[in-house]
ZADREN-874385 format. One record per residue (C-alpha): residue number from 1; residue in one letter; chain; x, y, z. Coordinates in nm, 2 decimals. Layout:
// ZADREN-874385
NUM; a; A; X; Y; Z $
...
This chain:
// ZADREN-874385
1; m; A; -6.04; 15.23; 0.20 $
2; n; A; -5.85; 14.92; 0.32 $
3; v; A; -5.47; 14.90; 0.34 $
4; i; A; -5.26; 14.59; 0.29 $
5; v; A; -4.89; 14.60; 0.34 $
6; f; A; -4.71; 14.30; 0.18 $
7; e; A; -4.37; 14.14; 0.17 $
8; d; A; -4.26; 14.05; -0.18 $
9; a; A; -4.02; 13.79; -0.32 $
10; r; A; -3.73; 14.03; -0.30 $
11; v; A; -3.74; 14.04; 0.08 $
12; s; A; -3.46; 13.77; 0.09 $
13; n; A; -3.22; 14.04; -0.06 $
14; l; A; -3.25; 14.21; 0.28 $
15; y; A; -3.10; 13.92; 0.47 $
16; p; A; -2.97; 13.90; 0.74 $
17; i; A; -3.18; 14.19; 0.88 $
18; t; A; -3.52; 14.04; 0.77 $
19; i; A; -3.46; 13.68; 0.86 $
20; g; A; -3.66; 13.72; 1.18 $
21; r; A; -3.81; 14.06; 1.13 $
22; t; A; -4.11; 14.17; 0.93 $
23; t; A; -3.99; 14.41; 0.66 $
24; y; A; -4.24; 14.68; 0.76 $
25; a; A; -4.08; 14.68; 1.11 $
26; i; A; -3.73; 14.79; 0.98 $
27; t; A; -3.64; 15.13; 1.14 $
28; c; A; -3.51; 15.40; 0.92 $
29; g; A; -3.50; 15.77; 1.01 $
30; g; A; -3.65; 15.69; 1.35 $
31; y; A; -3.97; 15.53; 1.20 $
32; r; A; -4.09; 15.20; 1.07 $
33; l; A; -4.32; 15.18; 0.77 $
34; v; A; -4.59; 15.03; 1.00 $
35; d; A; -4.58; 15.34; 1.21 $
36; w; A; -4.67; 15.56; 0.91 $
37; l; A; -4.93; 15.32; 0.79 $
38; r; A; -5.10; 15.33; 1.13 $
39; k; A; -5.12; 15.71; 1.10 $
40; l; A; -5.34; 15.67; 0.79 $
41; e; A; -5.61; 15.54; 1.04 $
42; l; A; -5.75; 15.29; 0.79 $
43; p; A; -5.82; 14.91; 0.83 $
44; l; A; -5.47; 14.76; 0.80 $
45; r; A; -5.36; 14.41; 0.71 $
46; g; A; -5.01; 14.26; 0.68 $
47; i; A; -4.90; 13.98; 0.44 $
48; v; A; -4.57; 13.83; 0.56 $
49; r; A; -4.36; 13.51; 0.52 $
50; p; A; -4.51; 13.20; 0.69 $
51; h; A; -4.26; 13.18; 0.97 $
52; l; A; -4.34; 13.54; 1.08 $
53; q; A; -4.72; 13.51; 1.08 $
54; g; A; -4.72; 13.40; 1.45 $
55; i; A; -4.51; 13.70; 1.54 $
56; q; A; -4.74; 13.93; 1.35 $
57; r; A; -5.04; 13.80; 1.53 $
58; v; A; -4.90; 13.87; 1.87 $
59; d; A; -4.69; 14.18; 1.81 $
60; f; A; -4.89; 14.35; 1.54 $
61; e; A; -5.25; 14.25; 1.62 $
62; d; A; -5.39; 14.55; 1.43 $
63; l; A; -5.26; 14.40; 1.11 $
64; d; A; -5.48; 14.10; 1.11 $
65; g; A; -5.73; 14.26; 0.87 $
66; g; A; -6.03; 14.18; 1.07 $
67; k; A; -6.19; 14.52; 1.00 $
68; h; A; -6.14; 14.51; 0.62 $
69; d; A; -6.45; 14.59; 0.41 $
70; p; A; -6.45; 14.41; 0.07 $
71; q; A; -6.69; 14.68; -0.05 $
72; q; A; -6.42; 14.94; -0.02 $
73; p; A; -6.11; 15.00; -0.25 $
74; t; A; -5.79; 14.86; -0.13 $
75; l; A; -5.44; 15.01; -0.12 $
76; f; A; -5.16; 14.77; -0.14 $
77; v; A; -4.82; 14.89; -0.01 $
78; n; A; -4.49; 14.71; -0.06 $
79; a; A; -4.33; 14.66; 0.28 $
80; r; A; -3.99; 14.76; 0.14 $
81; i; A; -4.10; 15.13; 0.09 $
82; v; A; -3.87; 15.37; 0.28 $
83; p; A; -4.05; 15.48; 0.60 $
84; s; A; -4.03; 15.86; 0.55 $
85; r; A; -4.25; 16.15; 0.60 $
86; s; A; -4.25; 16.19; 0.22 $
87; t; A; -4.38; 15.84; 0.18 $
88; f; A; -4.66; 15.92; 0.43 $
89; r; A; -4.76; 16.23; 0.23 $
90; e; A; -4.75; 16.04; -0.10 $
91; l; A; -4.97; 15.76; 0.03 $
92; g; A; -5.21; 16.01; 0.17 $
93; r; A; -5.23; 16.18; -0.16 $
94; l; A; -5.31; 15.85; -0.34 $
95; i; A; -5.58; 15.77; -0.08 $
96; k; A; -5.74; 16.11; -0.12 $
97; q; A; -5.75; 16.07; -0.50 $
98; g; A; -5.88; 15.72; -0.47 $
99; q; A; -5.80; 15.64; -0.84 $
100; p; A; -5.74; 15.27; -0.91 $
101; g; A; -5.39; 15.22; -1.06 $
102; i; A; -5.05; 15.08; -0.99 $
103; v; A; -4.69; 15.20; -0.92 $
104; r; A; -4.41; 14.97; -1.04 $
105; d; A; -4.04; 14.98; -1.01 $
106; q; A; -3.89; 14.74; -1.27 $
107; d; A; -4.04; 14.40; -1.18 $
108; s; A; -4.17; 14.51; -0.84 $
109; i; A; -4.51; 14.63; -0.75 $
110; v; A; -4.45; 14.92; -0.52 $
111; a; A; -4.81; 15.03; -0.46 $
112; a; A; -5.15; 14.97; -0.61 $
113; i; A; -5.51; 15.07; -0.56 $
114; f; A; -5.77; 14.81; -0.65 $
115; p; A; -6.13; 14.92; -0.69 $
116; s; A; -6.41; 14.82; -0.46 $
117; k; A; -6.53; 14.46; -0.48 $
118; a; A; -6.20; 14.35; -0.63 $
119; p; A; -6.08; 14.01; -0.50 $
120; h; A; -5.89; 14.01; -0.16 $
121; p; A; -5.59; 13.78; -0.11 $
122; p; A; -5.67; 13.47; 0.10 $
123; s; A; -5.59; 13.49; 0.47 $
124; q; A; -5.30; 13.25; 0.44 $
125; v; A; -5.16; 13.37; 0.11 $
126; s; A; -4.78; 13.32; 0.09 $
127; v; A; -4.53; 13.57; -0.04 $
128; d; A; -4.46; 13.35; -0.34 $
129; e; A; -4.83; 13.33; -0.43 $
130; l; A; -4.88; 13.71; -0.43 $
131; e; A; -4.78; 13.77; -0.79 $
132; d; A; -5.04; 13.51; -0.91 $
133; f; A; -5.30; 13.69; -0.69 $
134; f; A; -5.21; 14.03; -0.83 $
135; n; A; -5.25; 13.90; -1.19 $
136; y; A; -5.58; 13.73; -1.09 $
137; a; A; -5.71; 14.05; -0.93 $
138; g; A; -5.64; 14.25; -1.25 $
139; a; A; -5.30; 14.42; -1.18 $
140; t; A; -5.21; 14.39; -1.55 $
141; t; A; -5.52; 14.60; -1.64 $
142; l; A; -5.45; 14.88; -1.39 $
143; s; A; -5.32; 15.21; -1.53 $
144; p; A; -4.99; 15.36; -1.40 $
145; l; A; -5.03; 15.60; -1.11 $
146; d; A; -4.83; 15.92; -1.10 $
147; a; A; -4.65; 15.86; -0.77 $
148; k; A; -4.29; 15.80; -0.66 $
149; f; A; -4.16; 15.59; -0.38 $
150; k; A; -3.82; 15.47; -0.28 $
151; l; A; -3.76; 15.10; -0.21 $
152; i; A; -3.51; 14.94; 0.02 $
153; e; A; -3.34; 14.69; -0.21 $
154; y; A; -3.04; 14.58; 0.01 $
155; p; A; -2.95; 14.63; 0.37 $
156; h; A; -2.70; 14.91; 0.30 $
157; d; A; -2.99; 15.11; 0.16 $
158; i; A; -3.12; 15.16; 0.52 $
159; v; A; -2.80; 15.35; 0.60 $
160; r; A; -2.84; 15.55; 0.28 $
161; y; A; -3.21; 15.64; 0.33 $
162; n; A; -3.16; 15.70; 0.70 $
163; l; A; -2.92; 15.98; 0.61 $
164; e; A; -3.18; 16.12; 0.36 $
165; c; A; -3.49; 16.11; 0.57 $
166; i; A; -3.40; 16.14; 0.94 $
167; s; A; -3.43; 16.52; 0.94 $
168; e; A; -3.78; 16.54; 0.80 $
169; n; A; -3.89; 16.25; 1.01 $
170; l; A; -3.77; 16.42; 1.33 $
171; e; A; -3.93; 16.74; 1.23 $
172; y; A; -4.26; 16.56; 1.20 $
173; r; A; -4.20; 16.38; 1.54 $
174; i; A; -4.14; 16.71; 1.72 $
175; a; A; -4.44; 16.88; 1.56 $
176; h; A; -4.68; 16.60; 1.66 $
177; g; A; -4.53; 16.50; 1.99 $
178; n; A; -4.51; 16.63; 2.34 $
179; f; A; -4.16; 16.77; 2.36 $
180; t; A; -3.99; 17.05; 2.55 $
181; e; A; -3.69; 17.23; 2.40 $
182; i; A; -3.45; 17.20; 2.69 $
183; a; A; -3.15; 17.34; 2.50 $
184; d; A; -3.10; 17.49; 2.16 $
185; g; A; -3.22; 17.22; 1.92 $
186; i; A; -3.26; 16.95; 2.19 $
187; f; A; -3.62; 16.83; 2.23 $
188; a; A; -3.70; 16.61; 2.53 $
189; a; A; -4.01; 16.41; 2.62 $
190; k; A; -4.12; 16.35; 2.98 $
191; g; A; -3.85; 16.20; 3.19 $
192; a; A; -3.56; 16.25; 2.95 $
193; k; A; -3.24; 16.37; 3.11 $
194; l; A; -2.91; 16.53; 3.01 $
195; g; A; -2.61; 16.47; 3.22 $
196; d; A; -2.36; 16.73; 3.33 $
197; y; A; -2.13; 16.89; 3.07 $
198; v; A; -2.31; 16.76; 2.77 $
199; t; A; -2.20; 16.94; 2.45 $
200; h; A; -2.42; 16.94; 2.14 $
201; n; A; -2.45; 17.07; 1.79 $
202; s; A; -2.80; 17.10; 1.63 $
203; k; A; -2.69; 17.31; 1.33 $
204; h; A; -2.76; 17.02; 1.08 $
205; g; A; -3.08; 16.89; 1.25 $
206; p; A; -3.26; 16.84; 1.58 $
207; i; A; -3.17; 16.61; 1.87 $
208; v; A; -3.47; 16.43; 2.00 $
209; l; A; -3.49; 16.25; 2.33 $
210; e; A; -3.79; 16.02; 2.38 $
211; e; A; -3.95; 15.95; 2.71 $
212; d; A; -3.71; 15.85; 2.99 $
213; a; A; -3.40; 15.86; 2.76 $
214; n; A; -3.09; 15.93; 2.96 $
215; v; A; -2.76; 16.09; 2.83 $
216; g; A; -2.46; 16.06; 3.06 $
217; a; A; -2.21; 16.33; 3.16 $
218; y; A; -1.95; 16.46; 2.92 $
219; c; A; -2.12; 16.34; 2.60 $
220; y; A; -2.13; 16.50; 2.26 $
221; l; A; -2.45; 16.50; 2.06 $
222; e; A; -2.48; 16.61; 1.70 $
223; g; A; -2.81; 16.63; 1.52 $
224; p; A; -3.00; 16.50; 1.35 $
225; c; A; -3.03; 16.21; 1.60 $
226; l; A; -3.30; 16.03; 1.79 $
227; l; A; -3.27; 15.86; 2.13 $
228; g; A; -3.56; 15.62; 2.18 $
229; r; A; -3.76; 15.56; 2.49 $
230; k; A; -3.55; 15.44; 2.78 $
231; a; A; -3.23; 15.46; 2.57 $
232; r; A; -2.92; 15.52; 2.78 $
233; v; A; -2.61; 15.69; 2.64 $
234; i; A; -2.31; 15.61; 2.85 $
235; e; A; -2.09; 15.90; 2.97 $
236; h; A; -1.81; 16.02; 2.75 $
237; s; A; -1.99; 15.91; 2.43 $
238; a; A; -2.02; 16.08; 2.09 $
239; i; A; -2.35; 16.04; 1.90 $
240; k; A; -2.34; 16.22; 1.56 $
241; d; A; -2.44; 16.26; 1.20 $
242; a; A; -2.78; 16.09; 1.16 $
243; v; A; -2.81; 15.83; 1.44 $
244; s; A; -3.13; 15.65; 1.52 $
245; i; A; -3.13; 15.47; 1.85 $
246; g; A; -3.42; 15.24; 1.94 $
247; h; A; -3.59; 15.21; 2.28 $
248; t; A; -3.44; 15.02; 2.57 $
249; t; A; -3.08; 15.03; 2.45 $
250; k; A; -2.74; 15.11; 2.61 $
251; i; A; -2.50; 15.29; 2.38 $
252; g; A; -2.14; 15.41; 2.44 $
253; g; A; -1.83; 15.51; 2.25 $
254; e; A; -1.86; 15.68; 1.91 $
255; v; A; -2.16; 15.62; 1.69 $
256; e; A; -2.20; 15.79; 1.35 $
257; a; A; -2.48; 15.77; 1.08 $
258; s; A; -2.62; 15.44; 1.21 $
259; v; A; -2.95; 15.27; 1.29 $
260; i; A; -2.97; 15.07; 1.61 $
261; e; A; -3.29; 14.87; 1.68 $
262; p; A; -3.45; 14.82; 2.03 $
263; y; A; -3.29; 14.61; 2.30 $
264; t; A; -2.94; 14.63; 2.16 $
265; n; A; -2.63; 14.71; 2.36 $
266; k; A; -2.32; 14.88; 2.25 $
267; q; A; -2.23; 14.99; 2.60 $
268; h; A; -1.85; 15.04; 2.58 $
269; y; A; -1.59; 15.23; 2.39 $
270; g; A; -1.54; 15.16; 2.02 $
271; f; A; -1.65; 15.30; 1.69 $
272; l; A; -1.97; 15.22; 1.50 $
273; g; A; -2.02; 15.40; 1.17 $
274; h; A; -2.27; 15.39; 0.88 $
275; s; A; -2.41; 15.06; 1.01 $
276; y; A; -2.73; 14.88; 1.09 $
277; l; A; -2.77; 14.68; 1.41 $
278; g; A; -3.08; 14.46; 1.46 $
279; s; A; -3.24; 14.39; 1.80 $
280; w; A; -3.09; 14.20; 2.10 $
281; i; A; -2.73; 14.25; 1.98 $
282; n; A; -2.44; 14.29; 2.22 $
283; l; A; -2.11; 14.44; 2.11 $
284; g; A; -1.82; 14.37; 2.34 $
285; a; A; -1.59; 14.64; 2.47 $
286; g; A; -1.36; 14.77; 2.21 $
287; t; A; -1.56; 14.64; 1.91 $
288; c; A; -1.50; 14.86; 1.61 $
289; n; A; -1.60; 14.86; 1.25 $
290; s; A; -1.45; 15.02; 0.94 $
291; d; A; -1.69; 15.22; 0.72 $
292; l; A; -1.43; 15.35; 0.47 $
293; k; A; -1.19; 15.16; 0.24 $
294; n; A; -0.82; 15.25; 0.25 $
295; t; A; -0.85; 15.34; -0.12 $
296; y; A; -1.14; 15.58; -0.04 $
297; g; A; -1.34; 15.41; -0.32 $
298; k; A; -1.70; 15.31; -0.34 $
299; v; A; -1.79; 15.01; -0.12 $
300; k; A; -1.91; 14.68; -0.27 $
301; m; A; -2.12; 14.44; -0.06 $
302; e; A; -2.18; 14.07; -0.10 $
303; y; A; -2.53; 13.94; -0.03 $
304; r; A; -2.60; 13.56; -0.05 $
305; g; A; -2.32; 13.52; -0.30 $
306; e; A; -2.41; 13.82; -0.52 $
307; k; A; -2.17; 14.12; -0.53 $
308; i; A; -2.35; 14.45; -0.53 $
309; s; A; -2.20; 14.80; -0.58 $
310; t; A; -2.35; 15.03; -0.32 $
311; g; A; -2.24; 15.35; -0.49 $
312; m; A; -2.15; 15.47; -0.14 $
313; q; A; -1.81; 15.57; 0.00 $
314; f; A; -1.91; 15.50; 0.36 $
315; v; A; -2.07; 15.17; 0.45 $
316; g; A; -2.01; 14.98; 0.78 $
317; c; A; -2.16; 14.65; 0.89 $
318; m; A; -2.51; 14.50; 0.87 $
319; m; A; -2.58; 14.28; 1.17 $
320; g; A; -2.88; 14.06; 1.21 $
321; d; A; -3.08; 14.01; 1.54 $
322; y; A; -2.91; 13.84; 1.83 $
323; a; A; -2.56; 13.87; 1.69 $
324; k; A; -2.28; 13.91; 1.95 $
325; s; A; -1.92; 14.03; 1.94 $
326; a; A; -1.63; 13.96; 2.18 $
327; i; A; -1.41; 14.23; 2.32 $
328; n; A; -1.18; 14.40; 2.08 $
329; t; A; -1.35; 14.26; 1.77 $
330; g; A; -1.26; 14.44; 1.44 $
331; i; A; -1.52; 14.43; 1.16 $
332; f; A; -1.39; 14.51; 0.81 $
333; t; A; -1.57; 14.75; 0.57 $
334; g; A; -1.90; 14.65; 0.43 $
335; k; A; -1.95; 14.31; 0.60 $
336; t; A; -2.27; 14.14; 0.70 $
337; i; A; -2.30; 13.94; 1.02 $
338; g; A; -2.58; 13.68; 1.03 $
339; t; A; -2.84; 13.65; 1.29 $
340; c; A; -2.76; 13.46; 1.61 $
341; s; A; -2.39; 13.45; 1.53 $
342; m; A; -2.10; 13.52; 1.77 $
343; v; A; -1.78; 13.68; 1.63 $
344; y; A; -1.43; 13.70; 1.77 $
345; g; A; -1.11; 13.87; 1.65 $
346; f; A; -1.10; 14.02; 1.30 $
347; v; A; -1.41; 13.98; 1.08 $
348; t; A; -1.27; 13.98; 0.73 $
349; t; A; -1.56; 13.81; 0.55 $
350; n; A; -1.93; 13.79; 0.57 $
351; v; A; -2.05; 13.58; 0.86 $
352; p; A; -2.33; 13.33; 0.82 $
353; s; A; -2.61; 13.30; 1.07 $
354; f; A; -2.59; 13.07; 1.37 $
355; v; A; -2.21; 13.03; 1.38 $
356; n; A; -1.92; 13.09; 1.62 $
357; y; A; -1.69; 13.29; 1.39 $
358; a; A; -1.32; 13.30; 1.49 $
359; r; A; -1.13; 13.28; 1.16 $
360; l; A; -0.83; 13.45; 1.32 $
361; f; A; -0.80; 13.13; 1.52 $
362; g; A; -0.89; 12.89; 1.24 $
363; q; A; -1.24; 12.82; 1.38 $
364; v; A; -1.59; 12.86; 1.23 $
365; t; A; -1.84; 12.63; 1.40 $
366; e; A; -2.21; 12.59; 1.38 $
367; l; A; -2.42; 12.72; 1.67 $
368; p; A; -2.73; 12.50; 1.75 $
369; p; A; -3.06; 12.69; 1.79 $
370; e; A; -3.10; 12.54; 2.14 $
371; v; A; -2.81; 12.75; 2.26 $
372; m; A; -2.97; 13.07; 2.12 $
373; i; A; -3.30; 12.98; 2.28 $
374; a; A; -3.14; 12.95; 2.62 $
375; t; A; -2.95; 13.28; 2.55 $
376; q; A; -3.26; 13.45; 2.44 $
377; q; A; -3.44; 13.35; 2.77 $
378; r; A; -3.15; 13.50; 2.98 $
379; m; A; -3.15; 13.82; 2.78 $
380; f; A; -3.52; 13.86; 2.80 $
381; v; A; -3.52; 13.82; 3.18 $
382; r; A; -3.26; 14.11; 3.20 $
383; r; A; -3.51; 14.34; 3.02 $
384; d; A; -3.82; 14.21; 3.20 $
385; v; A; -3.94; 14.06; 2.87 $
386; t; A; -4.13; 13.73; 2.87 $
387; q; A; -4.01; 13.46; 2.63 $
388; r; A; -4.31; 13.33; 2.45 $
389; p; A; -4.34; 13.00; 2.25 $
390; c; A; -4.34; 13.20; 1.93 $
391; d; A; -4.01; 13.37; 2.01 $
392; a; A; -3.84; 13.03; 2.06 $
393; q; A; -4.00; 12.89; 1.75 $
394; l; A; -3.88; 13.18; 1.55 $
395; l; A; -3.52; 13.09; 1.63 $
396; h; A; -3.58; 12.74; 1.51 $
397; d; A; -3.73; 12.88; 1.19 $
398; m; A; -3.45; 13.12; 1.14 $
399; y; A; -3.20; 12.84; 1.18 $
400; d; A; -3.37; 12.63; 0.91 $
401; l; A; -3.40; 12.93; 0.67 $
402; t; A; -3.03; 13.00; 0.69 $
403; r; A; -2.89; 12.65; 0.63 $
404; d; A; -2.78; 12.75; 0.28 $
405; e; A; -2.57; 13.04; 0.43 $
406; r; A; -2.36; 12.80; 0.62 $
407; q; A; -2.31; 12.59; 0.31 $
408; l; A; -2.23; 12.89; 0.09 $
409; a; A; -1.97; 13.01; 0.34 $
410; g; A; -1.75; 12.72; 0.25 $
411; e; A; -1.62; 12.70; 0.60 $
412; p; A; -1.54; 12.38; 0.79 $
413; l; A; -1.85; 12.40; 1.01 $
414; s; A; -1.90; 12.15; 1.28 $
415; l; A; -2.09; 12.10; 1.61 $
């Protein structure tokens, strides 16, 4: 059987976190959907937005579909499916049954199995053309499949589902990895280290340290939580209540119920709660976010001009890749911060992408992509990462894709 993971038209609802990131590469519960799909050990192909096809070719070479066999059935998987162990099991069950059919969630195709010799989408099919392809391939004639999957509809859903699935995901990781239990409920891979006087609580779930992760002295760790490869937790930090920290990060202060993607730094004191941070973010010392309203009511978010009720009491901030905060920045409850933006003072509204945001001082100005390309190059050098032409081009594409954000913001933007 072949597997095709596809982005659909609703992926724009996940801005700012998917502006420069393929949807199957969002981390939730310590895994990305692409990680689970690879475990199926079947020919895999990805259909993503045009500006991400170059990134997919170099960073996800195995998703080019070169090994697909048109004589075999094909499983289509929506890239917004929650990357959980339960999802992996359900996909495995569908593959084992091999019965053609479809799983829908309102107007979204969640998963579908097309029979052998059914048409395959063209190599350069766009996300907008997928619906026409599915109709052409016979999706309307497929019978409903008895299967249930959860979809990430909006960025705050990552926080919600991270809380739900991190325990089962970590149990799978421990069972299928090479870990040593170095303390009650703490599982460490090769090279992982705990500093002196570290206190921990694994009553609610395991604490997993990937290869070469390092926890400084006098820290508090509470499971379930994951520290990725080469992650560094600064001394006197508190990491608790379902935290997923990506590889090559530096994390300090207090972090609760949050997802932090690789290469992001929150090195100093300050609180981060019920939030999502993309990659290559840097939070200045003293940066804090609120994740609870003063009324203790449910948090409402605004995405691209649309107000959404989260149904959640605790929601922090959602930050796109390459965002930065100055020292002592305060981020209000339930705010989004666009990719490649720099924020100062109090963040009381959503922040568009590619802006210098200092409303406290009466200034919101546009940030040219050339500035971010130069910044990207300096950041990459610090982490021994080579800046490729596709990385710089992606920043230009992200800038063009987010022009409407800076117009919708209604701010006096200027260069």
